[in-house]
Each structure stands twice: as structure tokens, then as C-alpha cells.
N, C-alpha and C positions, 0 to 999 in steps of 0.2 A: 655467238658473237662476244667472247669473253675477256675482261680486261688480263692480261698477265705482269702482275706484280711485280718481277723479277725487271722487266725492263719498259713497261711502260706501253707496250705496243698492243693493238687490238689484235684476236683472232683472226680479222681479217689479213693484216700485215703480215702475221705470223704465217699465215699459210700459205700467201704468193715466197715468202721467202722460205721455208722450205720444200716449195715444189722446186726452185731453181737452184737447191742444192742437190735434187734425189734423183741423179742420170737416170736413173732404170723409170722411173715418171716422167723424165725431160722426154727419154721414147717415147713413151706411151702419149704424152702428149702431141707429139707429133703424127703418133700414128691415129689416134684420136681426130686431129683437124683432117686427116685424110677421110675419115668415116664421115665426121661431120659435112664437111667439103659436101658429099655423095649423098650424106642423107638430105640434107638443103633442096637436093636439086629432085629428090623425088628416087634415087635409085636403090629400088627395092633388093639388090642382090646383094647390098653389104649387110641387111638385117642380123642375118645370123652371125654375122662378124661384130656387128655392132654390139648384139645383146651379147655375146660372150665378152667382148671388152667392159662392157658395163658391171655384167657378173663377177670377173674377177678385180675391178677396182669400184667396189659399191660407193667411194667417197665421190665419184663421177657424178656418178645416178642421185646420188644424196644432195649433193654443191649445186647440180641442174635443176634436179627437181623442187627446190628449195624456195619456191616462190616468194613466200612471204618476204626471205632475205634476199633476193632480187627485187620486188617490192621497194625494200626499205634502201638499196643499192641504189636504187633509179629514180629516189625523192632525198636521197641525200646529195647526190651529184645535180641532181635541179635545182635545191636550196642553196648548196654550196661553191655552186661550179667550179671553177679550178682551183678555188684557194683551199689550200690544204690543210692548214690550221684549223681551218672551219670543220672540214669534212672530219679530220682526226675527231675533235672537240665533240661534235652532232654523234658518231660513231658512239664516244666513251659515252655520252650522257645517254645512249640507248641501251649502253651494256649496263649503264648504272639503275636505269629505269627496270631493265629486264631481272636485274637480281631484287632489287626493292619490291617488285611485284610476284614475286616468283616464292615459291614456299616448296617446304620440304616434302617428298613423294606426291606431287600435284598430279594429277589426271592429265592424261595426252590433252584432253579437250580443253583443262585449264592454261595447258603451253600454247594452244590455237589461238586462244581468246587473248591471251600474253600479247603474243606479238601482232593481232588487229591492233590492240591497245594504241601497241608500240608505235605501228605505223600508220593510225590514223592522227595519235598525236604528233606525229612527223609532219602528216600532209595539214595540219590545223595551221600548226607553228609557220610551214613555209605559204599558207594560205594568206596569215595574216602580216608575216614579211613581206606579202607581195600588194596587199593590199595599203599596207603603210608608205609603199614608194609610188604610190599610184595621185601625187600632186598633180605632175605634168602628164594623165594619160585624159582618155575623151570620156565620157559621162559614159559611154557603154562600156569601156573598159572596166571603168570604177566599178559599176555596176555586175558586173560578170566577177570582179575581184570579191565582192562584198557578198555575191554568192557562191562563190568557192570556199570563203572561210564559212559562211551559215552552215553550208553542207558538212563540212570535213570537221566543223565542231560538233553538229549531231552524230557523224559516224564514233567520232571520239566520243562523247558519251555514252552513247549505245553502248559500244564496245563495255565501257567503264561498265554500267549496267549488270551487261551479260556476266561478267568476269563475278561481279557479286553477284548475282543471282545463283550461278551456277555452285559457287563456295559454298552458298548459305545452303543448297540443297543437297551438296554433298556432305555437309555439317550435320544437316538433318539427318540423314540417313544414316551416317555413321553412328547417328545418339538412337536412333530407332534400332537400330542393327545391334547397340551394345546393349539396350535394354533388354530386346527381345533373347539374347543369349547370354544374360545377367552377366555381363560384362562390365558394368557400371564398377567404377572406383568404389572402393571402402564397401563394395557388396562382399559377403562372407558364405560360405559354405552351406550355414545354415539359414542366411537370408532365401538363397535359393531354392531352400526346400520348403520354405512356408510362402 
């Protein structure tokens, strides 16, 4: 979900545009739609074809299997509704947040936790907005919305703490490893011998 500086669209929008302009992919999408329809009703006879299709087009399983992105898309839809400006703005904010939280050569675990931080941040914001609009709702609804705010804030803070903890542990591990193998900056060959 990166922002393309050349035309200002997010990768989500770019992916959709590229898919429409690729005739081979368009044909594959039609074939996949047939396979998916049969898979959804439990037709196990199509599993070999579905697996073969998936193997030839890894982008399909990578996209369909990206549950973090699907959850973010669903949360954005809940927050923005039909408002395209709001949807695009939230997507850009998520892109910026991901860029701010990411570090060069980050571990796979860090990347997963960053996705969790982004999603829980979005859920907390959505819950805050829903609570702010609770003027004309029953006390029970207002209470439910307040609980949702509290829960989503706890999840956001927990994910943020997890990211900080993992980074601290990775840094400490790298420092210990460097000390063990004499890779400290400023360490000379004579220092290693003594």
C-alpha cells in the first residue's frame, strides 16, 4: 500500500487500473471467478485447477491471503462509507503511517506487528468517530460505543508496545552478537587478540 509520487494514487488504486488494462489478467479473472464460484459451494473437483491457477498467478493468493490488507479495507469502508475523498485520505494516511513505522531491513515479525498497529489505529479512530456521533442514541448504544473505544485503544497500545519490545529485543540481540563476534565499531584486530 505505497503512494506513487508520480500520479498521487495509492497502490490499491494502481492495482485496479493495471488489472483492467491487462487482457491476459482479465481472462484469468474470468476463469478464476468460475473456479471461485464452484469452490464456494464446496465443489472439490476443481481444487487441482484452483491450485494450478493459484500457482501460476501468485499475485492472486498473495492478495486474497493478505488478511491484514483485507481487514484494513473493510475498516476503511466502515469509516468512510461512500465518501471517496475520505477513503483515499485514510489510505494515504495508512501509507504514511506504514512508512513512518517501517525501518530498513526490518524483520517479518516487525512487518506483521506494523500491520497490526495500523489496523488497531484505524479501528480506534473509527470507534472514536462513532462515539463522537452518539448524541442522539440510546444510553445502551452510547455505552457500547464507549466500550468499543476503550477496547480498540487497548489493542492499539498493546500493538505499539509489541513493536517497541520486538525492536528493543532485536537491537539487544544484534549488540550481543556483535560483541561475541568482535564486530563492534572501533574494534581492531589487536583488540580481538587481547
